[in-house]
C-alpha positions in Angstrom: 92.1 121.0 112.0 90.1 124.2 111.4 89.7 123.3 107.7 88.1 120.0 108.8 85.6 121.9 110.9 84.6 124.2 108.0 84.4 121.3 105.5 87.3 122.4 103.3 88.8 119.0 103.2 87.2 115.7 102.1 88.6 113.7 105.0 86.7 113.2 108.2 86.9 113.9 111.8 88.6 115.0 114.8 91.8 114.2 116.7 90.8 111.2 118.7 92.1 108.5 116.4 95.1 110.5 115.3 98.6 109.3 116.1 100.7 111.1 118.7 103.0 112.6 116.1 100.0 114.0 114.2 98.6 115.5 117.4 102.0 117.1 118.1 102.1 118.7 114.7 98.5 120.0 115.0 99.4 121.5 118.3 102.5 123.3 116.9 100.4 125.0 114.2 97.6 126.1 116.5 98.2 129.8 117.1 98.6 130.7 120.7 96.0 133.1 122.0 96.6 135.6 124.7 93.5 135.4 126.8 94.2 138.2 129.2 96.1 141.2 127.9 99.2 142.5 129.7 98.3 145.0 132.4 100.2 147.8 130.7 98.5 147.4 127.3 95.9 149.9 126.4 92.6 148.3 125.5 90.4 149.8 122.9 86.9 150.3 124.0 85.2 149.1 120.8 82.5 146.6 120.2 84.8 144.3 118.5 87.5 144.4 121.2 85.0 143.9 124.0 83.1 141.0 122.4 86.3 139.2 121.3 87.7 139.6 124.8 84.6 138.1 126.4 84.5 135.2 123.9 88.3 134.5 124.4 87.7 134.2 128.1 84.6 132.0 127.7 86.2 129.8 125.1 89.4 129.4 127.2 87.3 128.3 130.1 85.5 125.9 127.8 88.9 124.4 126.8 89.6 123.8 130.5 86.2 122.2 130.9 86.8 119.9 128.0 90.2 118.9 129.3 88.6 117.7 132.5 85.7 115.8 130.8 85.2 112.5 129.1 83.0 112.4 126.0 80.7 109.6 124.7 80.1 109.3 121.0 77.0 111.4 121.3 78.8 114.0 123.4 81.6 114.3 120.9 79.1 114.6 118.0 77.2 117.4 119.9 80.5 119.2 120.5 81.2 119.0 116.7 77.9 120.5 115.8 78.3 123.2 118.4 81.8 124.0 117.1 80.5 124.3 113.6 77.7 126.5 114.8 80.1 128.8 116.6 82.2 129.1 113.5 79.2 130.3 111.6 78.0 132.8 114.3 81.3 134.4 115.5 82.0 136.3 112.3 78.7 138.1 112.8 79.9 139.6 116.1 83.7 139.7 115.7 85.7 141.0 112.7 89.3 140.7 111.9 90.1 144.5 111.7 93.5 144.7 109.9 95.7 147.5 110.9 94.5 147.6 114.5 95.3 145.6 117.6 92.3 143.4 116.8 93.8 142.2 113.6 93.4 138.5 114.4 90.3 138.6 116.7 88.2 136.2 114.7 91.1 134.0 113.8 92.1 133.6 117.4 88.6 132.6 118.3 88.6 130.0 115.5 91.9 128.6 116.7 90.5 128.2 120.2 87.5 126.4 118.8 89.9 124.1 116.9 91.8 123.5 120.2 88.5 122.6 121.9 87.7 120.0 119.2 91.2 118.6 119.4 90.9 118.2 123.1 87.4 116.7 122.8 88.6 114.2 120.3 91.4 113.2 122.7 88.9 112.8 125.6 86.3 110.8 123.6 86.4 107.2 124.6 84.9 106.0 121.3 87.7 107.0 118.9 85.9 105.7 115.8 83.3 108.4 116.0 85.9 111.1 115.8 86.5 110.2 112.2 82.8 109.8 111.3 81.0 112.8 109.8 77.8 111.0 109.0 75.0 110.9 111.6 72.1 108.6 111.2 68.7 109.9 112.4 66.6 106.9 113.5 63.3 108.8 113.5 63.6 110.2 110.0 65.7 107.3 108.6 68.2 109.9 107.1 71.9 110.5 107.2 73.0 114.0 108.2 76.4 115.7 108.5 77.0 118.2 111.3 77.1 121.0 108.6 73.6 120.1 107.5 72.3 120.1 111.0 73.7 123.6 111.6 72.3 124.8 108.2 68.8 123.4 109.1 68.9 125.1 112.4 70.0 128.5 110.9 67.4 128.3 108.1 64.7 127.1 110.4 63.3 130.5 111.2 60.2 130.1 113.5 60.8 126.3 113.8 64.2 126.8 115.3 62.7 128.1 118.6 61.0 124.7 119.2 63.6 122.5 117.7 63.0 118.8 118.3 65.6 116.5 119.8 67.2 114.3 117.1 68.0 110.8 118.1 71.2 109.5 116.5 72.2 105.9 116.2 75.7 104.5 115.5 
């Protein structure tokens, strides 16, 4: 599922329209993340360790929030854009430091984002939108993908601080 968020595959969407068997297989391959370390483990007081720990707790709370929510098509699309944005931003703050206890710090966060999108797809009541990666902007009469929206935001510079609301249609 993470490959679908980063655009590595040509196929579309999330997990909402997936079969039960496919969802079970996706759950099996999502790496389990230990949110709170064991009380006897020594924590390293490094920037990477602290930031990844805070993000693990925040994203785990977000997973629980998504599990208790129901998403419209617009809500799911916004979640998808937010997940792609997080996948771009997290590597700037958290690194996979091989040979240390934080060897999979970034990878664990990506797996949690994948889990969030899997749950959001399951909780979306419009399952057709979970397989659709094209968003139509009514005001500009253009079709965007979530990746293009994130790129425009990141490249916006001064314009990004006063970003306009984009109205999407089905």
